[in-house]
C-alpha positions in Angstrom: -8.4 8.5 -16.9 -5.3 9.0 -14.7 -5.6 8.8 -11.0 -3.2 11.1 -9.3 -2.7 12.8 -6.0 0.0 13.4 -3.4 -0.1 13.8 0.3 2.2 15.2 2.9 4.2 12.5 4.7 3.7 12.2 8.4 6.3 11.7 11.0 9.9 12.8 10.9 11.6 14.0 7.7 13.7 11.4 5.9 17.2 10.9 7.2 19.7 12.9 5.3 21.2 10.7 2.5 18.5 8.0 2.9 18.4 5.9 -0.2 16.6 2.6 -0.8 18.8 -0.5 -1.0 18.1 -3.6 -2.9 17.9 -7.0 -1.2 17.0 -10.6 -2.2 13.3 -9.7 -2.4 13.6 -6.8 -4.7 13.8 -6.1 -8.4 15.1 -2.8 -9.9 13.1 -1.5 -12.9 14.6 0.2 -15.8 13.1 3.5 -14.5 15.2 3.2 -11.4 12.3 1.9 -9.2 12.7 -1.0 -6.8 10.1 -3.6 -6.0 10.4 -5.2 -2.6 8.4 -8.2 -1.4 7.4 -8.2 2.2 6.9 -11.9 3.1 4.0 -12.2 5.5 3.8 -16.0 5.5 1.0 -17.2 3.2 0.5 -13.7 1.7 2.7 -10.7 0.8 2.8 -7.0 0.7 4.8 -5.2 -1.9 6.8 -1.9 -1.8 7.5 0.0 -4.9 10.3 2.5 -4.1 11.1 5.5 -6.2 13.7 7.7 -4.6 12.2 8.5 -1.1 8.6 7.7 -2.0 6.9 4.4 -1.6 3.7 2.8 -2.9 2.5 -0.1 -0.8 0.5 -2.8 -2.6 -1.7 -4.8 -0.2 -1.3 -4.7 3.6 -1.6 -8.3 4.6 -3.5 -9.6 7.6 -4.2 -7.7 10.8 -0.9 -7.2 12.6 1.2 -7.0 9.4 2.1 -3.3 9.7 5.1 -4.2 11.9 6.6 -6.3 9.1 6.0 -3.6 6.5 7.5 -1.0 8.9 10.6 -3.3 9.3 11.0 -3.6 5.5 10.8 0.2 5.2 13.4 0.6 8.0 15.7 -1.8 6.2 15.5 0.5 3.1 16.4 3.5 5.2 12.8 4.7 4.9 9.8 5.0 7.2 6.1 5.5 7.2 6.8 9.2 6.1 7.8 7.8 2.7 4.5 6.0 2.0 2.5 8.2 -0.4 0.0 5.6 -1.8 -1.5 2.3 -0.7 -3.1 0.2 -3.4 -5.4 -2.8 -2.4 -5.8 -5.5 -4.9 -9.1 -6.7 -3.3 -11.1 -6.7 -0.2 -10.3 -10.1 1.4 -8.9 -9.7 5.0 -5.5 -11.3 4.1 -4.9 -8.4 1.7 -6.5 -5.5 3.6 -6.3 -6.6 7.3 -3.3 -4.4 8.0 -4.9 -1.3 6.5 -6.1 0.3 9.7 -2.6 0.3 11.1 -1.0 1.4 7.8 -3.5 4.1 7.3 -3.1 5.5 10.8 0.7 5.5 10.4 0.7 7.4 7.2 -1.1 10.2 5.3 -1.0 8.0 2.2 -3.9 8.0 -0.3 -5.6 4.6 -0.3 -7.0 3.0 -3.5 -9.0 -0.1 -4.4 -11.1 -1.4 -7.2 -14.4 0.5 -7.3 -16.6 -2.6 -6.8 -14.6 -3.7 -3.7 -14.6 -0.4 -1.7 -17.9 -1.1 0.0 -16.4 -4.2 1.6 -13.2 -2.5 2.9 -12.9 -0.9 6.3 -9.9 0.6 8.0 -9.5 3.8 6.0 -11.8 6.8 6.0 -11.5 7.6 2.3 -10.7 5.1 -0.4 -10.2 6.3 -4.0 -11.9 4.0 -6.5 -9.8 2.5 -9.4 -10.9 1.3 -12.8 -9.0 -0.5 -15.6 -6.3 1.7 -17.1 -6.0 4.1 -14.2 -2.4 5.1 -13.2 -0.8 5.7 -9.8 2.8 6.8 -9.5 3.7 5.2 -12.8 1.8 1.9 -12.1 -1.0 0.8 -14.4 -4.2 -0.7 -12.9 -5.6 -3.7 -14.7 -9.1 -4.8 -13.8 -9.1 -8.6 -12.9 -12.5 -9.2 -11.5 -13.9 -12.6 -10.5 -12.0 -13.5 -7.3 -13.9 -10.5 -6.0 -16.0 -8.1 -8.0 -13.5 -5.2 -7.9 -10.3 -7.2 -7.9 -7.4 -5.3 -9.6 -3.8 -6.1 -10.5 -1.0 -3.6 -10.6 1.5 -3.5 -13.5 4.9 -1.6 -13.6 5.0 -1.2 -17.4 8.7 -0.8 -17.9 9.6 -4.2 -16.6 6.2 -5.7 -16.8 6.3 -6.7 -13.1 2.7 -7.6 -12.1 1.3 -7.8 -8.7 -1.8 -9.9 -9.3 -3.3 -10.2 -5.8 -5.3 -13.5 -5.9 -6.1 -13.3 -9.6 -3.1 -15.6 -10.0 -1.7 -17.8 -7.2 1.4 -20.0 -7.0 0.9 -23.7 -7.4 1.6 -25.8 -4.3 4.2 -27.8 -6.3 6.1 -24.7 -7.3 5.5 -25.3 -11.0 4.2 -21.8 -11.8 0.9 -20.0 -11.3 -2.7 -20.7 -11.9 -6.0 -18.9 -11.5 -7.5 -18.2 -8.1 -8.6 -20.8 -5.6 -12.2 -21.6 -6.4 -13.0 -22.0 -2.6 -12.5 -18.3 -2.1 -13.5 -16.9 -5.5 -16.9 -15.2 -5.9 -17.3 -15.7 -9.7 -14.9 -18.4 -11.1 -16.0 -17.9 -14.7 -15.2 -14.2 -14.6 -12.0 -14.9 -12.8 -10.8 -17.3 -15.5 -11.7 -14.8 -18.2 -9.6 -12.2 -16.3 -6.6 -14.5 -16.3 -7.0 -15.2 -20.1 -7.0 -11.5 -21.0 
């Protein structure tokens, strides 16, 4: 099934001639979309920009909305451009900024179906399952770290935002599965990484 939906953007209309720009933390896809990483310290939020519309993937910890807003401003955009917010999982370092982001936008909020019960900060969260699509992004179920953990794939370039299904190794030598200390079902998490 395909998940779809649009919403009216709050706030002022986009500035005339506003177009996204590409910086060090972005990657342009073949479809003309730009990924932008918002570095929030030990965690990140991601902006997928297509024209004057933005999908935010993860919202970081409480208080991260200001950094996301700054990244939008640097692109010549604002909260009015955010049409979708996708949460990879329910842990507070990935959803802590949701209350501020949700109140700043009229964006539709999504999360893995089995994690929704643990997420607060938005009045209505649309459940996602493996294979769903949002604004050209494909949802991949990657349970284990949390029951409803999802990853988001931009299929043209195969850019994957894996939440905590994959984490960078401390020595910088690549990625590995999730940290066992914060993973609910390590066996399932490892199976998700293998598939």
